[in-house]
N, C-alpha and C positions, 0 to 999 in steps of 0.2 A: 707545590708551591713554585710561582716561577720567581725567578731572581731579576730584579728589574736594574737594568745598568746603562747606562748613557755614557757616550763618546764624546770626548771634545779635544779637535784639533788647536794646539797653541802654537801661537807664533809671535817672535819677539818682532816687537814693533819697531820699524827704523828710525821713529823720534826718540821713546822712550815708552821703557813698561813689556805690555806681553797684551795680546789678543785672543779668544777662546772663540771659537764658533761647533755649538754641537751637530755630529752627524747625524741626519734626519729630521732635524727640526731647528725653528727658528729662532734661534738662542744665541745670542750674541753678548759678551764683555768685554771688559779691559780694566788692567790696573797696573801701578809703578814694580810691583814684587809679585811674584809667583804666590807668597802666603794670602795677598791682599787678593788676589784673581780668583783664589780658592774659594773665599769668604764670601765675592760675586757671585761667584758660580753656583754658589749657596741658594743668594738671593734671590737668582735669577729663575733655578728651578721653582721655587717656591711659588715666584710670579706665574710660570707657565703652567704647573701641574696642579693638581687637586693635592690635596693632603695624600689623599690613598693611594694614588698614581706616581708619586716619588721615587726618583730611582732612588735606590739604596746604594749603589755602586758608583761611581764616577772617575771613568779612565782619562787620564790627560795622556794624549799622545802630543810630545811634544817636539816640534820641528823645530831646527837651527839650521839656519841658510847660512853657509861658509865658502869665501872664493880665496883661492891661492894661486898666484902665480907661476905655471909653469914652464921655464924657459930653458932650454940647452944650451 
């Protein structure tokens, strides 16, 4: 049996919350918190896939941009 998996790149929205984009699929969603984002991802997957094709595992690759001053 093949394991069904999907990966989302999650970035912090500069204005507020989080944005998630699926790798290899046209699936995008957003939310104010990570728990809300997970629920929105589940809803988006249900809209995109048939019941038999739904991924079992969802990987969230959370990218956090950070910058700092490096002055000598």
